[in-house]
N, C-alpha and C positions, 0 to 999 in steps of 0.2 A: 433931407436925403432926396436925391434925384429919383425920378421914375426908374431909370436904368439900375441904380444901386438897389432900390427897393425890390425890383424884380429878381436880382441876383440873390438877395437875402431870403426872399420868399422861397426860391427854388431850393436852396440848401436847407432851410428850416423845415420844409415839408418832405424832404427826401426820405427820412427814415420811416415815417408813417405810410408813405406811398408804397415803399418796398415791402413793409410788413403786410400790407393789404394784398399784395400780389404774390407773396411768397408761396402760398399753397399751390397756385396754378403753375408757378415756375418749377416747383418740386415734381409735379406730375410729368413735366417734360424732361427733367434731369435725372429721373430715377435715383434721386438722392435727397439729401437734406439741404434745402435752399436757405437756411438761416445764415450760414456763412456767406453765401452769395449775396444775400440782402445786406448783411453787415458791411462787407468790404466794398459795396457800392454806395454806402450811405453818405459819404462826404462829411461825416461827423468827426470833429477833432477830439472830442472827449467821449470815448466809447462808453456805452452803458454796459457795465460788467455782466449783467444778466443776459442781455440779448446778444452780446458779442462773444460769448463762450458757448461752445458746443461740447457736451460731455459724451464721449464715445464709450467709456467704461470707467471704472473706479479710478484708474490710474492714468488714463489717456484722455486728453482734451484737445480741442482746437480753438485757438484764438482767431476769430473771424475779422481780421483787420485788412488793411490795404494789401498785405500778403498774408496768407493763412499760415499760422505758426503752430506747429505741434508742441504740446506741453505734456511731457511724461513726468508724473508726480511721484515723489517718494517722501511722504511726510511733509516737512516744511521745505524740502529741496525740490528743484526741478531741473530737468534736461529739456532744452528747446531744440526743435528741428526747424531751422531757419529762424529769423527774428524780425524780418521786415524792417520797418523804420524805428523799431524799438517801442512802439506804443503798447505792445503786449505787457509792458511792466505795469501799466495802470490796472490790469485785471488780475494779475497774479495774487494779490492779497485776498481776492475773493475765494481762492482755493487754499488759502492759508500758507502760501509759499513765501518764504522769506529770503531765499537765495537761489540763484541760478548757477548750477555747477558746471554745465557744459552746453555748448551750442554746436549742433551738427548742421552742416551746410550742404544743400542739395546741388548748388552750382554757384558760379562766381558773380552772376549779375547783381548789381549793387542794390536794386530794389529788394532783393532777398535778405541782404545783410547790412544795409547802411546804418542800422542802429546798433550793430554788434560792439562797437568800440567802447560804449559806456559800460558794458559788462566785462569786456576784456581788461579794461583798466582796473577793475575790482578783483581780477583774478579768475574770472570764468574762463574755462578752457575752450578753445576754438578748434574744431575738427573739420577738415575739408577733404574732398577727393584728391588723391595723389596727383592725378593728371592736371588739376587746376591750381595747385598750391602756389605757384609763382604769381598767378593773377591776384592772389590775396596779399602776399607779402611784399610784392614789388610791382605794383601797377604802374609806377613811373616809367618802367622800361617800355611799356606799351605807349603811354601818352607822349613820351619824349621822342618817339620815333615817327618822323613825318610820313614814312611809308605806310603807317597804319591809318593815316588821316586822308591822304590824297593819292591820286594815281592807283586807287584800290581796284584791282582787277582779278588777280589769281585766287585770292581767298578773302572771304568776308567773315572769317573767324579769327580771333574772338570778336564778338560784337562790341560796339562802343559802350554798352552798359557795364563797362569795367569799373571797378572801384576807383575812386579818385584819390584816396589816401590808403596807405598800407594798413593791414590788419594782421596782428600777430597770430601765427598758427602754432598750436601746441601739438597737434596730432594730424597725420595724414591717414586717410582711409583707403582701403583696397577691397576689391571684390571678395565677398565671403567673410569679411571681418565681422566679429561679433562684439557687441558692447552690452554689458549688464548694468542696469540701473534700477535699483529697487526690485519691483515685481516684474519688470519688463526685460525682455531680451530683444536686442536691436541688431539686425543684420544688414550689411551693406551689399547692394547690387549695382553694377554699372548699367546705366540706362542712357546712353548718348542719343542725341537727336536734336533737342532744343539747344544744347551746347555739346561740344565734343567730349567734355569730361563730366557730364551730369551723372549724379548718382541718386538712388532712391533708398529709402530706409524701410525695412520690413520690421514692424514692431509687433511682437507677440506679448500680450498681457491680458489677464482677466478672461481667458478663453476666446479672445478675438485676435485676428491678424489684420493689422492696419498697415497699409503701405502709403508712406508720404513720398510722392513722386515728383515734387517740384513743378516745373512747367512742362512736363512730358505731355500732359493734356490739361484741359481747362473746363472740365465737365463732360457729360456724356456726349460723345460724338464731336468734341470741339478741341481745338488747340488755341493757345493764347494769341499767337500771331503766325502769319505765313512767312514773313521776311526772315525770321530766324532760321528757317530751313534752307536758306540760300547757301549752297555748297556744291563743289564739283563732285562728279560721280562718273561711273563707268557702266555702260550697258551695251550689249550687242557688239562688243569688240571695239566700240568707240569710247572715248572719254572726253569730258569737258572740265574746265576749271570753274572756279567759284562764280565768275561773272555770268556764265551760261547755265549755272546750276539752279534754276528756279525749282523750288521744292526738292532740291537735290538730296537733302538728308531725310526724306520721308521714309526711305527703306530702312535705315538704321532706327528711326523713330518707331516704325512698325515692329521691328524686331524687339525693341525695348518694351513696347506695349505687350507683346506676346510673352516676354519674359516676366513682366509684372503679373499677368494673368496666371502664369504657371506657378506663382507663389500661393495661389488660392486665397486671395485676401477676402475678408468679409467687408472691408471698407477701404476705399481709395480716397486719399486726400490730396488734391492738387493745390498748388500755390495760389491759383486764381480759379474762381468758379465754385459750384456747389460740391459739397462732400458727396461721394458716389457710393451708394448702397448696393448697387448691382454692377460690380466692376466688369464682369465678362461681357455683358450686353453693351455697356458703355464703350468698351474698347472695340467690340465688333462694329458698332455704329461708326466710330471714328475711323477705323480702317476702311470701311466701305466708302465713307465720305472722301477720304484722301484719294482712294482709287478713282472715284467718280470725278473729283475735281481735276486730277491730273490727266485723265483721258480727255476731259473737255479742253484743258490747256493744250495738249498735244495736237488736237484736231485742226488747229489753225496756226501752229507754231512754225516760225521760220527755221527753227532748229532742224526740221526735217529736210531742209535744203542744204544746210551747212554740214550736218552730221547724219547722213542717211541711215546708218546702221544703229544709231543711238536709240531711236524710237521705232525700230523695225517691228517690235512686238505689236504695235498699234496699226501697222499698215494694212490697208484693205478693209478695215472695220467701217461700218456705215457712219460712225461718228466722225471719221476723218475726211477733210476736204481733199480731193485729188490735187496733186501738184501739177500745175499747168506748165507747158513748155515756154521757153523764152522767145524773144523776138529779135530780129536784126537791129543793130544800133544805127541810127541815121548818120550820114557822112559828116555832119557838122559837129560831131562829138569825138573826144579823145578820152581814154580812161587809163589811168595808171595809179597804183596804190589805192588809196581811198578817194582819189580826186577824179571828178568829171570836169572836163574843160569844154566849154562851148566856143566854137570857132566860127567867126563870121566870114562871109564871102570875101571881105576885104582883108582878112588875115588877123583881125583883132581877136583877142581871147579873153573870155570871162572864166575865172578859175573858181571852182567850188571845193572848198576844204583843202588844207595842206597838212597832211598827217606826218610828214617827216622832212628833214632837210634834203633827202634824196629827190623829193618832188620839186624842190626849188632848182636843183641841179638839172633835172629832166626838162623843166620849163626853159631854163637858160639854154640848154642844148637845142630845143625846138626853135628858139629865137636865132641861135647861131646858124642853124641849118636852114633858116628862113621858112620853116614849116608854119610859123606864125610870125606876124610882123610887130605885134605889140601885145602887152598884157594890160587890159583896160580896167580890171577890177577883180575883187575877191568877195565871194559870198559864202557864208558859213552856215552849215546845216545844224550843228549842235556842238557841245562843249567837250566831248570825249577826246582824250589826248591823241588817239590815232587819227583824228581829224584836225587837230590844232597844233601839234608839236612843231610843225615847220613854219607856222605863221610868223613868229618873230623874225626868222631869217628871210622869209618871203617879203616882209614889209621893209626890211633893210635893203633888199636887193632890187625890188621893183617899186617904182613910184606910181602907185595906183590906189584908189579909194577902197575901203573895206565896208561892205554892206552887211548889216546884221539885224535880225528881228529884235524888236524891243524887249521882249520877254527873255530871250536868250542873252541879250547884251549884258544884263545885270550880273550874270554868272561869269561871262568872259572878262568883264572889266574889273571884277572884285573876286577872283577865284578863292582866295583864302577866307572870304566871308561865308563860304558854303562848304557843306560836307556832302559830296555826291560821288558816285562811282567814276573812275577813270578821269578824274578832273586834274588837269595840270595847274600849277600854281603861278605861271607867268601871265600877267595881264595882257590882253589883246587891245591894240589901238583900234577904235571903231570910228569911222568917218561919217557914216550915214545910218541913223537908227530908223528902222522900217516898221511902220504900223502894219497890223494884220490886213492883208488885201491891198497893200500899197503897190502901185504899178509905175513903171518908168520905161522909156524907150532906150534900148541899147542897140546901135547899128540897125540891122533889119529885124531884130527880135523885140517883141513886147514881153517884158518881164514883170511878174507879180509875185511878191513874197507873202507867205501865209504862216501864221502861227500853226504849228502842227504837232500837238502833244502825243506823238506816237512812241518811238522807242524810249524817249524821256519826256517829261513835262516841259523841259526847256529845249525845244526843238522847232525847226522851221522847215518849210517846203517851198520850192521855187517852180513856178510855171513859166515855161519859155514857149512863146507862140510865134510861128512863122508859116504863112500859107496854110497848109492842111495839118501841119505838125502842132501838137499840143503836148509838150514834153514836161512831165512832172518829176522833179528831183526830190526824193523823199528821204534823203539821208540814209539812216539805217533802219527805217521803220517797217519796211515790208520786203519780202522776197516772193517768188512764185508760189511758195508754200503757205504764205500767210503773214503773220505779224511777228516782228522782232520784240518780244516782250519777256525775255528770259532772265531779267535781273530785277527783282522786286525793288531794289534800292533806287531804280530809275524813276519811280513815281508814275506808274501806269495806272491811271484811275479807271475804275469800272463805272458804267452808267451811261445812259443816253446823253449826248451832248458833252461827253468827257472822253479823254484818252483816245483809244483807237476807234471808239464809236464816232467821235468828232472827226477823226481823220477819214474814216470810211464814208461818212456823210459828205465830206468835202470832195472826195473822189467821185461820188455819185453826181455831185453838182458840176464839177469841172470836166468830167468825161475825157480824161487825157488819152491821147493815142499811144503814148509810151510812158512808162514809169521807170525810174532808175534808182537802184540801191548803190551806195558807195563801195560796197564790197563785192558786187556782182557784175560780171562782164556783160551779160545780156540785158536787153530791155524786157519789159513784161507789162501786162495790164491785168485787170480783173474784170470778169463779166458781171452783169447784173446779178446772176444767180450766185456767183461766188461772193459778191459783196453781201448779198442777203444771207448766205450761209454763215459768213463770219459775224455779221451783226446778230444773228440768232444765237450763235455760240457764245458771244459776249454777253447777251442777255441772260442766258442760262448760267454763265460763269458768275455774274453778279449775284444771282440767287444762290448758287451752290456754295460759293465762298462765304456768302452771308450766313449760311447754316454752319459752316466750318468754324467760324470764330464767334466769340460771345459779344462782340461789339454791336453798335447801333447800325453799322453798315459794313459791308465787306472791305471797303477801302481802308478802314482803320487797321485791319489785319494785314493788308498787303502794302500799305504805304509807310515805310520806315521813317518818313520825315513829316508825318502829319503834325508833329510838334518839332520845331527846329529853332535853334537860337541864331540870331542874326545881329552882328556878324558872328560867325562861328569862332573865328580867332580874331584877336585884336591886340595891339601893343598897349601896355599900360605902364605908367610910371608910379613908383612908390609915392603915396600921399595923394594920388589923383582920384578923381571921381569918374567912373565909367558907366556907360549905359549898355544894357543888353536887351535886344528885342526878342521876346518869346513869341514866335509866329505859330499860330494854331489854325489848322484847317478843320473846320467843322464838316465832316463827311456825312453827318446825319441829315435826315429830312425835316428836322425841327431845330429851333434855336437851342443853343447849349450854353448854360451858365458855366463860366470858366474862370479859374484864377490860378495864379502862379506866384512862386517866390524862389529866390536863390537860397540854396543850402550852403552856407558859408563855410570855408575851410576851418579846421580847428586852429585856434590861435588868432583868429581875426576879431575876437571880442564880442561875438554873438553867434547864435545858432542859425539864424536865417534872416533874410531881408523881409520887408513888409509884403503882405499879399497884394497883388494887383488883380483887379477883377474886370470882367466884361461879360456881356451876353453876345455870343457870336451867332449871327444869322445862319440859317441852314444853307449849306453849300458854299460858305464863304470862308475866306482866310482873314485873320486879324492879328495884329501885333500888339502885345502888351509889353510895356517898357519897365525894366527893372533898373534901379539906380544903386550902385555899389561903391562904397568908399574903400579904396585900396590902402592898407596900412602903410604908414610912413617908413617903417623899418623892414619892409618886405625885401628879401634878397632877390636878385635877378634869377630868372628861371621860368618854367612853365607851370601855371596854376590852372587846374580844372575846376570849374564852378558848376556843380549839379543844380538842376532846377526841379522843384516839386510842382506837380500839376494836379489840379482837380478840374475835371471836365465832365459836365453832365453828371452821369451816375458814378464816375470813376475817380478814385483816389490813386494817384500814381507817384509814389515817392522817388525822387531823384531820377526822373524818367528820361530827361535829356540833359545836355551839358553845353557849356561854352568854355572857350580856352582863352586865358590871358597869358601873353608872353611878356613877362615883366622885365623891363630894361631900365637902366639908369642913364641920366643925361651924359 
């Protein structure tokens, strides 16, 4: 065994004992029972029935697995609340349970119910919230619609943690509905927030009231992730869609939390995190943290420029950076749509972004009117379709080279290999790949391209210098109000040397005389004090969001793609062998033992592929390769392959997915 493999085995083998040693201190912080928290972090494939079961009362228990499962017992029979990956079946005999009569589902995410089919096939009744029924019985409707995969802008619901195969539903549940099972009375309450149709179950048994709340929260003062809250909202008479709705479902989530507290539970059981023994205090802490995190976010948010009434309630507070006025635009620039065009003294034009065919027509008109004499090149800021949709026609119309940052180029050249917001699926021809900091002379301007992980991780900035002008084109990354970081799916990393901290440090170094956003008519700059203000706010954000989520770093909770499959989609032939890269970003400050496997579709002759393992260094991204044999008799169509992940402390069943479009020759 290699040193690397030995290290991986040692990490997993020692995980349970480590967590058991630290459980007592964790419980003090969580106001609850940390045994479930320890168990569902253990990485053990074979749960110890004694340590992975928590008894709340004679008839109510919790299986502390990758997802916490409620077990309501009636003699040898059981009703389950969620079922996770199905590993709960290993511990049911400990309670004398011989049959599972019913499974109640809190929400449709597949990590909650991916093990349910084994019971459904034996006659167990499946009950789900009425609002999410179709997501269980017909997930193919979601997966077969490309609009759910690419060009995603208006809505990020439902999340791609959709089931990949249908699950029979025997009963739909509505607010106030009651279910009797043995000594227990179970009542349904609607608790949207983590998903639009999430429900919770109020279980009265043995003199206790236990609420199973799914992913509404993840322990005292914590939620499972931030990116699931991405949703459009309305405030102050303004409204925004899903793309601009960072933490946009926090208000419904807080209403749901209040509703749970009004049930006066003695115990609160989330799907992830410790069982909560003091629900009211735990919810109060979470509400306070959500409010604090959001005020920090608004303090330097570009939304204040685009939608001034939306965040008016925060205006004037000491936490908010004042919005600076704009500057006149130098005569060498033209702006239309999302395009800035740099015009030389001799009439040559360098075009930055082409968001629609109308831009091509406008440029042709400028040539016809002799406002410019030639179009010499195209430089692209980032991949969003409102900046790239016109590029195919541009490249057919004008014979000029296309310049793209090397990091951004991988998305533009293979768009269907990625799942990112606002991503068009037409590949872009690139003539010059630019390294970070690469300079070249164009006419009288010195141009330098920079990697610029601002609005998205896959983004660039261009510095154009002439005489006393130092013009920095930053795509959509900043306005006079601060940073354009309103979509969690864009991968805005927190931490010094990352994300907007990286960008602001570059501005400090370059000291531009003018900055330009593709959606803003005026130029602007930031003062040293404003840059300091923003960097301090981002430092606080890293700490505040780190407290809000249970992960080893805030970025796990804000980065929807810290695990991603590459390519995200690929064409496969029946009988072929395909490879899927599972790319994992270790956001922690220490190395993380990681492994992954594909959860194969039913009928493929096996439950899962072999585990692939690695130890990923702190702060690094690494790809693990899965090899999958496609059945020879597979019919054409779309197949979704879920991927199980174990990363550091976490077991994450069917956490991400890849798509095969099966075709015949």
